[in-house]
C-alpha positions as CSV (number, residue, x, y, z in Angstrom):
1,X,36.4,-17.8,51.2
2,X,34.2,-18.8,54.1
3,X,33.4,-16.9,57.2
4,X,33.3,-18.4,60.4
5,X,30.2,-16.7,61.7
6,X,28.5,-17.6,58.6
7,X,25.0,-16.9,59.2
8,X,25.0,-16.6,55.6
9,X,26.5,-19.6,54.1
10,X,23.3,-21.2,54.6
11,X,21.8,-18.5,52.3
12,X,24.3,-19.5,49.8
13,X,23.4,-23.0,49.7
14,X,19.9,-22.1,49.6
15,X,20.0,-20.2,46.9
16,X,16.9,-14.0,48.4
17,X,15.8,-11.7,50.8
18,X,15.6,-10.4,47.4
19,X,13.6,-13.5,46.7
20,X,11.0,-11.8,44.2
21,X,7.7,-13.4,44.0
22,X,8.4,-16.7,45.8
23,X,9.2,-17.2,49.5
24,X,12.6,-18.3,50.9
25,X,15.7,-17.7,48.7
26,X,13.9,-18.7,45.5
27,X,13.7,-16.1,42.8
28,X,10.0,-16.2,41.8
29,X,9.8,-15.0,38.3
30,X,11.0,-17.5,35.6
31,X,8.7,-16.4,32.9
32,X,7.3,-13.1,31.9
33,X,4.1,-14.5,30.6
34,X,3.6,-16.4,33.9
35,X,4.4,-13.2,35.9
36,X,1.6,-11.4,34.2
37,X,-0.8,-13.9,35.8
38,X,0.9,-14.0,39.3
39,X,2.3,-17.5,38.2
40,X,-1.1,-18.9,38.1
41,X,-0.8,-20.3,34.5
42,X,1.2,-23.6,35.0
43,X,-1.5,-25.4,32.9
44,X,-1.8,-22.8,30.1
45,X,1.4,-23.8,28.3
46,X,1.4,-20.4,26.5
47,X,5.0,-20.7,25.4
48,X,8.2,-22.4,25.8
49,X,8.6,-21.2,29.5
50,X,6.2,-24.0,30.3
51,X,9.5,-26.1,30.8
52,X,9.8,-24.4,34.2
53,X,6.2,-24.6,35.3
54,X,5.1,-28.0,33.8
55,X,7.3,-29.7,31.1
56,X,4.2,-31.7,30.0
57,X,2.9,-28.4,28.4
58,X,5.6,-28.7,25.7
59,X,3.3,-31.1,23.8
60,X,1.0,-28.2,23.1
61,X,3.5,-26.1,21.3
62,X,4.0,-26.3,17.5
63,X,7.1,-25.9,15.4
64,X,10.1,-24.2,17.0
65,X,9.8,-21.6,19.6
66,X,12.3,-19.4,21.4
67,X,11.6,-17.0,24.4
68,X,14.1,-14.6,25.7
69,X,13.1,-12.5,28.8
70,X,14.4,-10.3,31.6
71,X,12.8,-9.3,34.8
72,X,13.8,-6.4,36.9
73,X,13.2,-6.5,40.6
74,X,12.8,-3.1,42.3
75,X,12.7,-3.4,46.0
76,X,12.4,-0.8,48.9
77,X,13.4,-2.2,52.2
78,X,14.0,-0.6,55.7
79,X,15.0,-1.8,59.1
80,X,14.5,-0.3,62.5
81,X,16.5,-1.6,65.4
82,X,14.7,-2.5,68.6
83,X,17.5,-3.2,71.0
84,X,20.1,-5.5,69.4
85,X,22.8,-6.6,71.8
86,X,26.3,-8.3,72.0
87,X,26.7,-11.6,73.8
88,X,27.8,-9.7,76.9
89,X,24.2,-8.1,76.9
90,X,25.3,-4.8,76.1
91,X,24.1,-2.7,73.0
92,X,25.8,-3.4,69.8
93,X,25.7,0.3,69.1
94,X,26.0,1.5,65.4
95,X,23.5,2.6,63.0
96,X,19.9,1.9,64.3
97,X,18.2,2.2,61.0
98,X,18.7,1.0,57.4
99,X,16.9,2.1,54.3
100,X,19.3,1.2,51.4
101,X,20.6,-2.3,52.2
102,X,18.7,-3.8,49.3
103,X,19.9,-2.7,45.8
104,X,17.9,-0.3,43.9
105,X,17.3,-2.7,41.0
106,X,18.4,-6.3,40.1
107,X,17.8,-8.0,36.8
108,X,17.5,-11.8,36.0
109,X,17.3,-13.1,32.5
110,X,15.6,-16.2,31.1
111,X,15.8,-18.2,27.8
112,X,13.7,-21.0,26.7
113,X,13.6,-23.1,23.4
114,X,11.1,-25.7,22.3
115,X,11.0,-27.8,19.1
116,X,8.2,-30.3,18.1
117,X,9.8,-33.5,16.9
118,X,6.8,-35.4,15.6
119,X,3.1,-35.8,16.6
120,X,4.0,-37.2,20.0
121,X,7.4,-35.8,21.1
122,X,8.5,-32.3,21.8
123,X,11.8,-31.2,23.2
124,X,13.2,-28.1,24.6
125,X,15.6,-26.4,27.1
126,X,15.3,-23.6,29.6
127,X,17.9,-21.4,31.3
128,X,16.8,-19.4,34.3
129,X,17.5,-18.1,37.7
130,X,16.0,-20.3,40.5
131,X,17.5,-18.5,43.6
132,X,19.0,-15.2,44.4
133,X,19.6,-12.6,47.0
134,X,21.6,-9.5,47.4
135,X,21.8,-7.3,50.6
136,X,24.4,-4.9,51.7
137,X,23.9,-3.5,55.3
138,X,26.2,-0.7,56.5
139,X,29.4,-2.2,58.1
140,X,28.5,-0.3,61.3
141,X,24.8,-1.2,61.5
142,X,23.4,-2.6,64.8
143,X,23.1,-6.1,63.4
144,X,26.6,-6.3,61.8
145,X,27.6,-9.3,63.9
146,X,24.9,-11.4,62.2
147,X,25.8,-10.1,58.7
148,X,26.9,-7.1,56.6
149,X,26.4,-8.2,53.2
150,X,25.4,-11.3,51.1
151,X,25.2,-12.0,47.4
152,X,23.9,-15.2,46.0
153,X,23.7,-16.0,42.2
154,X,22.5,-19.1,40.6
155,X,21.6,-20.4,37.2
156,X,19.6,-23.6,36.1
157,X,20.1,-25.3,32.8
158,X,16.9,-27.4,32.3
159,X,16.7,-29.7,29.2
160,X,13.3,-31.4,28.8
161,X,11.0,-33.6,26.7
162,X,7.4,-34.1,26.6
163,X,5.3,-37.0,25.2
164,X,1.8,-36.8,24.1
165,X,0.1,-40.1,24.8
166,X,-3.2,-38.9,23.4
167,X,-5.2,-35.7,22.9
168,X,-6.1,-35.9,26.7
169,X,-2.8,-37.1,28.2
170,X,0.8,-35.6,28.1
171,X,3.8,-36.3,30.1
172,X,7.0,-34.2,30.7
173,X,10.5,-34.7,32.1
174,X,13.4,-32.6,32.6
175,X,16.9,-32.5,34.1
176,X,18.3,-29.6,36.0
177,X,22.1,-28.8,36.1
178,X,22.4,-26.0,38.7
179,X,25.2,-23.7,39.6
180,X,25.4,-21.5,42.7
181,X,27.9,-19.0,43.6
182,X,27.8,-17.0,46.9
183,X,29.7,-14.4,49.0
184,X,29.1,-12.8,52.3
185,X,30.6,-10.7,55.0
186,X,30.0,-10.0,58.7
187,X,31.6,-8.2,61.7
188,X,33.6,-10.0,64.5
189,X,32.8,-8.7,67.9
190,X,36.3,-7.9,69.0
191,X,35.1,-5.2,71.7
192,X,32.7,-7.6,73.2
193,X,35.5,-10.3,73.5
194,X,37.9,-7.9,75.1
195,X,35.2,-6.8,77.7
196,X,34.5,-10.5,78.4
197,X,38.1,-11.2,79.0
198,X,38.6,-8.3,81.4
199,X,35.4,-9.4,83.2
200,X,36.8,-13.0,83.5
201,X,40.2,-11.8,84.9
202,X,42.2,-12.8,81.8
203,X,42.6,-9.3,80.5
204,X,45.9,-8.8,82.3
205,X,47.5,-11.7,80.4
206,X,46.4,-10.2,77.2
207,X,48.1,-6.8,78.2
208,X,51.3,-8.6,79.3
209,X,51.5,-10.5,75.9
210,X,51.0,-7.3,74.0
211,X,53.7,-5.5,75.9
212,X,56.2,-8.4,75.5
213,X,55.8,-8.2,71.8
214,X,56.5,-4.4,71.7
215,X,52.8,-3.3,71.2
216,X,50.8,-0.7,73.0
217,X,48.3,-2.2,75.3
218,X,46.5,1.1,75.6
219,X,45.3,0.5,72.0
220,X,42.9,-2.1,73.5
221,X,40.7,0.7,74.6
222,X,40.2,1.9,71.0
223,X,39.6,-1.6,69.5
224,X,36.8,-2.0,66.9
225,X,35.3,-4.8,64.8
226,X,37.2,-7.3,62.8
227,X,35.6,-8.7,59.6
228,X,35.1,-12.1,58.1
229,X,34.3,-12.9,54.5
230,X,33.4,-16.0,52.5
231,X,32.9,-17.1,49.0
232,X,31.6,-20.5,47.7
233,X,30.4,-22.2,44.7
234,X,29.0,-25.6,43.5
235,X,27.2,-27.5,40.8
236,X,24.2,-29.5,41.6
237,X,21.8,-31.8,39.8
238,X,18.1,-32.6,39.9
239,X,15.0,-33.2,37.8
240,X,11.5,-32.2,37.2
241,X,8.3,-34.0,35.8
242,X,4.8,-33.1,34.9
243,X,1.5,-34.4,33.7
244,X,-1.2,-32.6,31.9
245,X,-4.8,-33.8,31.4
246,X,-7.1,-32.1,28.9
247,X,-10.6,-33.4,29.1
248,X,-11.8,-31.0,26.6
249,X,-9.9,-28.7,24.2
250,X,-10.8,-25.7,26.4
251,X,-9.9,-27.3,29.8
252,X,-6.8,-28.8,31.3
253,X,-5.2,-29.7,34.6
254,X,-1.6,-30.1,35.5
255,X,0.5,-31.5,38.3
256,X,4.3,-30.8,38.3
257,X,7.1,-31.8,40.6
258,X,10.6,-30.1,40.8
259,X,13.1,-32.0,42.9
260,X,15.4,-31.1,45.7
261,X,19.0,-30.3,44.5
262,X,22.0,-31.1,46.9
263,X,24.8,-28.6,46.9
264,X,28.2,-29.1,48.8
265,X,29.3,-25.4,48.8
266,X,33.1,-25.2,49.2
267,X,35.3,-22.2,49.7
268,X,37.6,-20.6,52.3
269,X,37.0,-18.5,55.5
270,X,39.0,-15.2,55.6
271,X,39.5,-13.3,58.9
272,X,40.6,-9.7,58.7
273,X,41.9,-8.2,62.1
274,X,44.2,-5.6,60.3
275,X,42.0,-2.6,61.1
276,X,40.8,-3.4,64.7
277,X,43.3,-0.9,66.1
278,X,46.2,1.2,64.7
279,X,48.6,-1.1,66.3
280,X,49.7,-4.2,64.2
281,X,51.0,-6.0,67.2
282,X,47.7,-5.7,69.1
283,X,45.8,-6.7,66.1
284,X,48.0,-9.9,65.7
285,X,47.5,-10.8,69.3
286,X,43.7,-10.2,69.3
287,X,43.5,-12.6,66.2
288,X,45.6,-15.2,67.9
289,X,43.4,-15.0,71.0
290,X,40.3,-15.4,69.0
291,X,41.5,-18.8,67.3
292,X,40.2,-17.5,64.0
293,X,42.3,-18.7,61.1
294,X,41.9,-18.5,57.4
295,X,40.8,-22.0,56.3
296,X,38.8,-24.0,53.8
297,X,35.1,-24.4,54.7
298,X,32.2,-26.4,53.6
299,X,28.3,-26.6,54.0
300,X,26.0,-29.2,52.7
301,X,22.4,-28.2,51.9
302,X,19.5,-29.4,49.8
303,X,17.2,-26.9,48.1
304,X,13.5,-27.5,48.7
305,X,11.4,-29.5,46.3
306,X,8.1,-28.2,44.9
307,X,4.8,-29.8,44.1
308,X,2.3,-27.8,42.0
309,X,-1.4,-28.4,41.0
310,X,-2.8,-26.1,38.4
311,X,-5.9,-25.7,36.1
312,X,-6.7,-23.6,33.0
313,X,-10.2,-23.1,31.3
314,X,-11.0,-21.0,28.2
315,X,-14.5,-19.7,28.9
316,X,-15.2,-18.2,25.5
317,X,-13.3,-16.5,22.7
318,X,-12.2,-13.6,25.0
319,X,-11.8,-15.0,28.6
320,X,-9.7,-17.6,30.2
321,X,-9.2,-18.3,33.8
322,X,-6.5,-20.3,35.7
323,X,-5.2,-21.3,39.2
324,X,-2.2,-22.7,40.8
325,X,-1.4,-24.2,44.1
326,X,2.3,-24.8,44.9
327,X,3.6,-26.6,47.9
328,X,7.3,-26.2,48.9
329,X,9.0,-28.4,51.2
330,X,11.1,-25.7,52.9
331,X,11.2,-27.9,56.1
332,X,14.5,-29.4,54.5
333,X,16.2,-26.3,55.9
334,X,16.7,-27.1,59.5
335,X,19.9,-26.2,61.2
336,X,22.8,-25.5,59.0
337,X,26.2,-26.6,60.1
338,X,29.1,-24.9,58.6
339,X,32.5,-26.8,58.9
340,X,35.8,-25.2,58.9
341,X,37.9,-27.8,57.3
342,X,41.4,-28.5,58.7
343,X,40.9,-26.5,61.9
344,X,40.0,-27.2,65.4
345,X,37.1,-24.6,65.3
346,X,33.7,-25.9,65.9
347,X,30.9,-25.6,63.5
348,X,28.9,-22.4,63.0
349,X,25.3,-23.6,63.5
350,X,22.5,-21.5,62.0
351,X,19.0,-22.2,63.2
352,X,16.5,-21.9,60.6
353,X,13.9,-24.6,61.2
354,X,11.9,-23.7,58.4
355,X,8.3,-24.8,57.8
356,X,6.7,-26.0,54.5
357,X,4.9,-23.3,52.7
358,X,2.0,-23.1,50.2
359,X,1.5,-20.5,47.5
360,X,-2.0,-20.0,46.0
361,X,-2.4,-17.9,42.7
362,X,-5.5,-17.0,40.6
363,X,-5.2,-15.6,37.1
364,X,-7.2,-14.6,33.9
365,X,-6.5,-13.6,30.3
366,X,-8.7,-11.4,28.2
367,X,-8.2,-11.1,24.4
368,X,-8.7,-7.5,23.6
369,X,-8.3,-8.0,19.9
370,X,-6.4,-10.3,17.5
371,X,-3.2,-8.6,18.5
372,X,-3.3,-7.9,22.2
373,X,-4.1,-10.3,25.2
374,X,-4.3,-8.8,28.7
375,X,-3.4,-10.8,31.7
376,X,-3.9,-10.4,35.4
377,X,-3.4,-12.3,38.7
378,X,-3.4,-12.3,42.4
379,X,-1.2,-14.6,44.7
380,X,-0.5,-15.2,48.3
381,X,2.7,-16.9,49.5
382,X,3.7,-18.1,52.9
383,X,7.1,-17.4,54.4
384,X,9.0,-20.3,55.6
385,X,10.2,-18.6,58.9
386,X,8.5,-19.8,62.0
387,X,8.8,-16.8,64.1
388,X,10.6,-13.7,65.4
389,X,13.3,-15.9,67.1
390,X,14.3,-17.7,63.9
391,X,14.2,-14.6,61.5
392,X,17.8,-13.8,60.6
393,X,19.1,-10.7,58.9
394,X,20.2,-12.8,55.8
395,X,16.4,-13.6,55.1
396,X,14.0,-11.3,56.9
397,X,11.2,-12.9,55.0
398,X,7.4,-12.5,55.6
399,X,4.1,-13.5,54.1
400,X,3.3,-11.6,51.0
401,X,0.6,-10.6,48.6
402,X,1.2,-10.3,44.9
403,X,-0.8,-8.4,42.4
404,X,0.2,-8.7,38.7
405,X,-0.8,-7.4,35.2
406,X,0.6,-8.3,31.9
407,X,-0.1,-8.3,28.1
408,X,1.1,-10.2,25.1
409,X,1.3,-8.1,22.0
410,X,1.5,-9.9,18.5
411,X,4.0,-8.0,16.4
412,X,3.9,-10.3,13.5
413,X,2.4,-13.8,12.9
414,X,5.7,-15.3,14.1
415,X,6.6,-12.9,16.9
416,X,5.3,-11.2,20.0
417,X,6.3,-9.3,23.1
418,X,5.2,-10.0,26.7
419,X,5.0,-7.5,29.2
420,X,4.4,-7.9,32.9
421,X,4.2,-5.7,36.2
422,X,3.9,-7.1,39.8
423,X,3.4,-5.3,43.1
424,X,4.3,-7.3,46.1
425,X,3.4,-6.2,49.7
426,X,5.2,-8.1,52.6
427,X,4.0,-8.3,56.1
428,X,6.1,-6.4,58.5
429,X,8.8,-8.8,59.7
430,X,9.9,-8.7,63.4
431,X,13.2,-10.2,64.4
432,X,14.6,-11.3,67.7
433,X,17.5,-13.8,66.6
434,X,20.0,-15.0,69.0
435,X,23.2,-16.7,67.9
436,X,23.6,-19.6,70.5
437,X,27.3,-19.6,70.4
438,X,29.5,-16.7,71.5
439,X,33.3,-16.0,71.3
440,X,34.2,-17.4,74.7
441,X,32.6,-20.8,74.3
442,X,34.6,-23.7,72.9
443,X,33.4,-26.3,70.5
444,X,31.4,-24.0,68.3
445,X,31.7,-20.6,66.3
446,X,29.7,-17.4,66.6
447,X,29.3,-14.0,67.9
448,X,26.5,-14.6,70.3
449,X,24.7,-11.5,69.1
450,X,20.9,-11.0,69.4
451,X,19.5,-8.9,66.4
452,X,16.2,-7.3,67.3
453,X,14.2,-5.1,65.0
454,X,11.6,-4.8,62.3
455,X,12.2,-5.2,58.5
456,X,9.6,-3.7,56.1
457,X,9.7,-4.5,52.3
458,X,7.8,-3.5,49.3
459,X,8.6,-4.7,45.7
460,X,7.9,-4.1,42.2
461,X,8.7,-6.4,39.2
462,X,9.0,-5.4,35.6
463,X,9.2,-8.1,32.9
464,X,9.8,-8.0,29.2
465,X,10.2,-11.0,26.9
466,X,10.3,-11.5,23.1
467,X,8.9,-14.6,21.5
468,X,9.6,-16.0,18.1
469,X,8.1,-19.0,16.3
470,X,9.7,-20.5,13.2
């Protein structure tokens, strides 16, 4: 079910404000061993999770390996309003601060398997969460006309193969089969529409229509918000490729590319005016006047591709260093046009106009003894949001700094545990976003709201994985 004022359906297609370690809607931890180095270890190929970072790394793995992990995201987010308004330029009212709109904890699993076929070929498959978000604002918060809640879930199945051309050169290729599912809700500004009708002189006609149908026009004075909801899902397909160069046994460099995936999210818009007033006749008339009808809906979006350059060097028996630079083509996300199929309603246009971003990570390993290897890393990631006027409540993203620690503990010669902890600090994110379409305009859909305020976010990630070789 797709909502008209779908400032969110864009999120659905994009697949987090709960975006963990990576900016945009991307869920940033697809490997616990990588998380321990702040995702700096793309050229390390420590285990089968190299399928995500660089499939060429599969050529370094022996025998058969399986990695099963889970990452818990523990956010703390707040919002403080700074003068949000309706399209009539009056205050939206409602709750001015939010401190529990992000969930207390969200967990995402990963699963990887690799198998060496012969001296040149290695195959594997990965299952991981590439995108995700979950936000749940109060129904009466000051920014409710932009959104009240959103949930985006995705899963990527990534079969891959690697070919070792020589001791120095390896190549990898994978196919991505990706499923996305999303839902969202937002308020519909009925009080603002009534005030605009009265100011324009059409309020009397509304009163006469209600009276002629046996309703009580006095109920208009008590009108509250309507609500819109949407759900959508889709399968999409893409690919990833990688190359790894090892000039010496202790040094390697990698380059990896993960393609964009096109999604055609389809669902249906549902508009609920049943609780606007206590008079069912008034509610029916108000919904008719709004021209909002339940319908099918669709939005076409493409996820951003990424290009990563990484390096790894084993300095001695104890120390290893690594680095990664990842460029993300977020500029694919310009305006999002949500279509209401089979209706005369205009599209809902969501302005994002994202910019491309770069993430830089540095990490290190230290072999404490034969059983325990310690990891650490630091990373900086740009947000794709260009500025306050394009920062929407669905993704109040900001530049962030990540500090990570981890360890690998060998339980037996064939099995081990990976542990990781990350702390993320986000810059304060100010927003002053205005929807350029309002309820009295024709040819488009929107509440015309302006959401002003500041979001503050801190986040912790806890990861645990089990590795087994056989």
